[in-house]
C-alpha positions as CSV (number, residue, x, y, z in Angstrom):
1,M,62.5,-120.7,-23.4
2,S,59.7,-121.2,-20.9
3,Y,60.4,-117.7,-19.5
4,Q,60.2,-116.1,-23.0
5,Y,56.9,-118.0,-23.7
6,H,55.5,-116.9,-20.3
7,L,56.5,-113.2,-20.9
8,S,55.1,-113.3,-24.5
9,S,51.7,-114.7,-23.4
10,Q,51.4,-112.2,-20.5
11,F,52.3,-109.3,-22.8
12,K,49.7,-110.4,-25.5
13,H,47.1,-110.4,-22.7
14,L,48.1,-106.9,-21.6
15,S,48.2,-105.6,-25.1
16,N,44.6,-106.8,-25.8
17,I,43.3,-104.7,-22.8
18,T,43.4,-101.5,-24.9
19,L,43.4,-100.6,-28.6
20,F,44.2,-96.9,-28.0
21,S,47.1,-96.8,-25.7
22,P,50.3,-98.8,-26.1
23,M,50.9,-101.2,-23.2
24,F,54.5,-101.9,-22.0
25,Y,55.7,-104.9,-20.1
26,L,58.0,-104.0,-17.2
27,T,60.6,-106.6,-16.2
28,G,61.6,-107.5,-12.7
29,F,64.4,-110.1,-12.5
30,P,64.2,-112.5,-15.4
31,G,64.3,-116.1,-14.3
32,L,63.5,-115.3,-10.7
33,E,59.8,-114.8,-10.9
34,S,59.1,-117.4,-8.2
35,K,61.3,-115.5,-5.8
36,E,60.1,-111.9,-6.5
37,H,58.3,-111.7,-3.1
38,W,61.6,-112.3,-1.4
39,I,63.4,-110.0,-3.7
40,F,61.0,-107.2,-2.7
41,I,62.2,-107.4,0.9
42,P,65.5,-105.6,0.3
43,F,63.7,-103.1,-2.0
44,F,61.1,-102.5,0.7
45,L,63.8,-101.8,3.3
46,M,65.6,-99.4,0.9
47,Y,62.3,-97.6,0.3
48,L,61.6,-97.5,4.1
49,V,65.0,-96.0,4.9
50,A,64.9,-93.5,2.0
51,I,61.4,-92.2,2.6
52,S,61.5,-92.2,6.4
53,G,65.1,-90.9,6.5
54,N,64.6,-88.0,4.0
55,S,61.2,-87.1,5.6
56,L,62.9,-87.0,9.1
57,I,65.6,-84.6,7.8
58,L,62.9,-82.3,6.4
59,I,61.0,-82.4,9.7
60,I,64.2,-81.8,11.7
61,I,65.2,-78.7,9.6
62,K,61.7,-77.3,9.7
63,K,61.3,-77.7,13.4
64,N,64.7,-76.2,14.4
65,P,65.0,-72.5,13.7
66,H,68.8,-72.5,14.2
67,L,68.9,-74.8,11.1
68,H,67.2,-72.2,8.9
69,T,70.4,-71.3,7.1
70,P,71.4,-71.6,3.4
71,M,73.4,-74.8,3.9
72,Y,70.4,-76.6,5.5
73,Y,68.0,-75.2,2.9
74,L,70.1,-76.9,0.3
75,L,70.1,-80.1,2.3
76,S,66.3,-79.8,2.4
77,L,66.2,-79.6,-1.4
78,L,68.4,-82.7,-1.6
79,A,66.1,-84.6,0.7
80,L,63.1,-83.5,-1.3
81,T,64.6,-84.7,-4.6
82,D,65.6,-88.0,-3.0
83,L,62.1,-88.4,-1.7
84,G,60.6,-87.6,-5.1
85,L,63.0,-90.1,-6.8
86,S,62.0,-92.9,-4.4
87,V,58.2,-92.2,-4.7
88,S,58.5,-92.1,-8.5
89,T,59.6,-95.7,-8.8
90,L,57.5,-97.1,-5.9
91,P,54.2,-97.9,-7.7
92,T,55.6,-100.1,-10.4
93,T,58.2,-101.7,-8.2
94,V,55.5,-102.7,-5.7
95,G,53.2,-103.8,-8.5
96,I,55.8,-106.2,-10.0
97,F,57.4,-107.6,-6.9
98,W,54.4,-107.8,-4.7
99,F,51.4,-108.2,-6.9
100,N,53.1,-109.7,-10.0
101,Y,51.6,-107.1,-12.3
102,H,54.0,-106.1,-15.0
103,G,51.9,-104.0,-17.4
104,I,51.9,-100.2,-17.6
105,Y,49.9,-97.9,-19.9
106,F,51.9,-95.6,-22.1
107,E,50.5,-92.4,-20.3
108,A,51.5,-93.8,-16.9
109,C,54.9,-94.7,-18.3
110,Q,55.3,-91.1,-19.6
111,I,54.5,-89.7,-16.2
112,Q,56.9,-92.0,-14.4
113,M,59.8,-91.4,-16.8
114,F,59.2,-87.6,-16.6
115,C,59.3,-87.7,-12.8
116,I,62.4,-90.0,-12.6
117,H,64.4,-87.9,-15.0
118,S,63.2,-84.6,-13.6
119,F,64.2,-85.5,-10.0
120,S,67.5,-86.9,-11.3
121,F,68.3,-83.5,-13.0
122,M,67.2,-81.7,-9.9
123,E,69.5,-83.7,-7.7
124,S,72.4,-83.0,-10.1
125,S,71.7,-79.3,-9.8
126,V,71.3,-79.4,-6.0
127,L,74.7,-81.2,-5.6
128,L,76.3,-78.5,-7.9
129,V,74.9,-75.7,-5.8
130,M,76.0,-77.5,-2.6
131,S,79.5,-77.8,-4.0
132,F,79.5,-74.0,-4.6
133,D,78.3,-73.5,-1.0
134,R,81.3,-75.5,0.2
135,F,83.7,-73.7,-2.1
136,V,82.6,-70.3,-0.7
137,A,82.6,-71.5,2.9
138,I,86.2,-72.8,2.6
139,C,87.8,-70.5,0.0
140,H,86.1,-67.2,1.0
141,P,84.8,-67.7,4.6
142,L,84.7,-64.0,5.4
143,R,82.4,-63.3,2.5
144,Y,80.2,-66.4,3.0
145,S,77.3,-64.6,4.7
146,V,77.3,-62.0,1.9
147,I,77.5,-64.3,-1.1
148,I,75.3,-67.2,0.2
149,T,72.0,-65.7,1.5
150,G,68.6,-67.2,2.1
151,Q,67.0,-65.2,-0.7
152,R,69.6,-66.3,-3.2
153,V,69.2,-70.0,-2.2
154,I,65.4,-69.7,-2.7
155,K,65.9,-68.2,-6.2
156,I,68.4,-70.9,-7.1
157,G,66.0,-73.5,-5.7
158,L,63.3,-72.3,-8.1
159,V,65.7,-72.5,-11.0
160,I,66.7,-76.0,-9.9
161,I,63.0,-77.1,-9.7
162,L,62.2,-75.8,-13.1
163,R,65.3,-76.6,-15.1
164,G,64.9,-80.3,-15.5
165,P,61.1,-80.6,-16.0
166,V,61.0,-77.7,-18.6
167,A,63.9,-79.2,-20.6
168,L,62.3,-82.7,-20.5
169,I,58.8,-81.7,-21.7
170,P,59.6,-81.8,-25.5
171,I,61.1,-85.3,-25.7
172,V,58.6,-86.8,-23.3
173,L,55.6,-85.4,-25.2
174,L,57.1,-86.4,-28.5
175,L,57.1,-90.0,-27.5
176,K,53.3,-89.9,-27.8
177,V,53.3,-89.5,-31.6
178,F,55.7,-92.4,-32.2
179,P,54.4,-95.8,-33.3
180,Y,55.6,-98.7,-31.1
181,C,56.0,-102.3,-32.4
182,G,57.7,-105.5,-31.4
183,S,57.8,-106.9,-28.0
184,R,57.4,-103.6,-26.0
185,V,59.3,-105.1,-23.2
186,L,61.3,-102.8,-20.9
187,S,64.2,-104.3,-19.0
188,H,63.6,-102.5,-15.6
189,S,60.7,-102.3,-13.1
190,Y,60.2,-98.6,-14.1
191,C,60.2,-96.5,-17.3
192,L,63.3,-94.7,-18.6
193,H,63.3,-92.6,-21.7
194,Q,66.4,-94.2,-23.2
195,E,64.6,-97.6,-23.1
196,V,61.2,-96.5,-24.4
197,I,62.8,-94.6,-27.4
198,H,64.4,-97.8,-28.6
199,L,61.0,-99.5,-29.0
200,A,59.7,-96.8,-31.4
201,C,59.3,-98.0,-35.0
202,T,60.3,-94.7,-36.6
203,D,63.2,-92.3,-36.9
204,T,64.0,-91.1,-33.4
205,T,67.1,-89.0,-34.3
206,F,65.7,-85.8,-32.7
207,N,64.9,-87.5,-29.4
208,N,68.3,-89.2,-29.3
209,L,70.2,-86.0,-30.1
210,Y,68.1,-83.9,-27.8
211,G,68.4,-86.4,-24.9
212,L,72.2,-86.6,-25.4
213,T,72.5,-82.7,-25.5
214,L,70.3,-82.5,-22.4
215,V,72.5,-84.9,-20.5
216,V,75.7,-83.1,-21.6
217,F,74.5,-79.6,-20.7
218,T,72.9,-80.6,-17.4
219,V,74.5,-83.6,-15.7
220,M,77.8,-83.6,-17.5
221,L,78.2,-79.8,-17.1
222,D,77.2,-80.1,-13.4
223,L,79.8,-82.8,-12.9
224,V,82.5,-80.7,-14.5
225,L,81.6,-77.7,-12.3
226,V,81.5,-79.9,-9.2
227,A,85.0,-81.2,-10.0
228,L,86.2,-77.7,-10.6
229,S,84.8,-76.6,-7.2
230,Y,86.6,-79.4,-5.4
231,G,89.8,-78.7,-7.3
232,L,89.7,-75.1,-5.9
233,I,88.7,-76.4,-2.5
234,L,91.7,-78.8,-2.4
235,N,94.0,-76.1,-3.6
236,T,92.8,-73.8,-0.7
237,V,93.0,-76.6,1.9
238,A,96.5,-77.6,0.8
239,G,97.6,-74.0,1.5
240,L,96.5,-74.1,5.2
241,A,99.2,-73.9,7.7
242,S,98.6,-76.9,10.0
243,R,97.4,-80.5,9.4
244,E,94.6,-80.0,11.9
245,E,93.2,-77.0,10.0
246,R,93.4,-78.9,6.7
247,L,91.6,-81.9,8.2
248,R,88.9,-79.7,9.8
249,A,88.3,-77.8,6.6
250,F,88.0,-80.8,4.4
251,Q,85.7,-82.7,6.9
252,T,83.0,-80.1,6.2
253,C,82.9,-81.5,2.6
254,T,82.9,-85.3,3.3
255,S,79.1,-85.7,3.4
256,H,78.6,-83.7,0.2
257,L,81.5,-85.5,-1.5
258,C,80.0,-88.9,-0.6
259,A,76.6,-87.8,-2.0
260,V,78.3,-86.6,-5.3
261,L,80.1,-89.9,-5.8
262,M,77.0,-92.0,-5.0
263,F,74.9,-90.0,-7.5
264,F,77.2,-89.3,-10.4
265,V,79.2,-92.6,-10.6
266,P,76.1,-94.9,-11.1
267,M,74.4,-92.3,-13.3
268,M,77.3,-92.1,-15.7
269,G,77.7,-95.9,-15.6
270,L,74.1,-96.4,-16.5
271,S,74.3,-93.9,-19.3
272,L,77.4,-95.6,-20.8
273,V,75.8,-99.1,-20.5
274,H,72.7,-97.9,-22.3
275,R,74.6,-96.2,-25.1
276,F,77.6,-98.5,-25.6
277,G,76.8,-101.7,-23.7
278,K,74.0,-103.1,-25.8
279,H,75.7,-106.6,-25.7
280,A,76.4,-106.5,-22.0
281,P,74.6,-109.1,-19.8
282,P,71.1,-108.0,-18.6
283,A,72.4,-108.3,-15.0
284,V,74.8,-105.4,-15.7
285,H,71.9,-103.1,-16.8
286,L,69.7,-104.2,-13.9
287,L,72.5,-103.6,-11.3
288,M,73.5,-100.2,-12.6
289,A,69.9,-99.0,-12.9
290,N,68.9,-100.2,-9.4
291,V,72.1,-98.8,-7.8
292,Y,71.5,-95.4,-9.5
293,L,67.9,-95.0,-8.4
294,F,67.7,-96.8,-5.0
295,V,71.1,-96.3,-3.3
296,P,71.6,-92.5,-3.2
297,P,68.1,-91.7,-1.7
298,M,68.7,-94.4,0.9
299,L,72.3,-93.5,1.9
300,N,72.2,-89.7,1.7
301,P,70.1,-89.2,4.9
302,I,72.2,-91.8,6.7
303,I,75.5,-90.0,5.8
304,Y,74.2,-86.5,6.6
305,S,72.8,-87.8,9.9
306,I,76.1,-89.3,10.9
307,K,78.5,-86.7,9.5
308,T,76.6,-83.5,10.3
309,K,76.8,-82.7,14.0
310,E,73.8,-80.3,14.1
311,I,71.5,-82.8,12.3
312,R,72.7,-85.7,14.5
313,R,72.0,-83.7,17.7
314,A,68.6,-82.5,16.4
315,I,67.6,-86.1,15.5
316,I,68.6,-87.4,18.9
317,K,66.7,-84.7,20.6
318,Y,63.6,-85.2,18.3
319,L,63.5,-88.9,18.9
320,G,64.1,-88.5,22.7
321,L,67.2,-90.6,22.8
């Protein structure tokens, strides 16, 4: 009861700041306000690992000419999207857990949700292209250098960069014309479209259908195609003569497979919780959202540094170890 009164009084104060732009209240961990400084420590460590790890991978690939190949260009794109995803959530997370500031203007909320969803769609696309790269490398190794070229990777990279943001523009801009009423309280420390749309006091059928269609024809389609690629890869690997050859071939996919599972499993879980788990405990929503946004950018550089021999050697040389 005291938490609800505290939240309500803070939100009224925030709402009175402006008469022209809706003000939203971002939630940290309800009931743990007095411990939010301590809660920020693991978040700070995750940000530190994600930002420094992905930046290091980008520097390593840029400084080593022998890594200027299509496979490592794709790894650079993955590191860039992870970096963008981490930076997108950083301002509001720091504001809540370190400065105890929970308010966010609607325009800032729009920009943040646009960045978060754009980089999420980009990462989905990058993982799909990387799965195709692994498919060609294992199933058609003699034609790999002909099919996967640097120019093609650059063209695909441009499509990846533009696909998500261009598709998101209509529903993000449309949020501006909706009236917002009620508490205007968001259940995370950052803005997501599926949460903001529920606070609109009008018919949001177009946004809901457009958002669902966008997810189906981007993330869901990417996931199906990734699964298809791995089905063909497994079929090819199973046909290899010796156990050593099968193991060696599949080991080239382990880093990418881990990245796929870490990204798609939490994302699908979060989407299902938002659409069908309205009565689920708030802790479930918080856990799924935080795992989805914070864990992949943190673990991807670690996994690729450990599992990819060329990256591991280059990092050791770069750090002088």
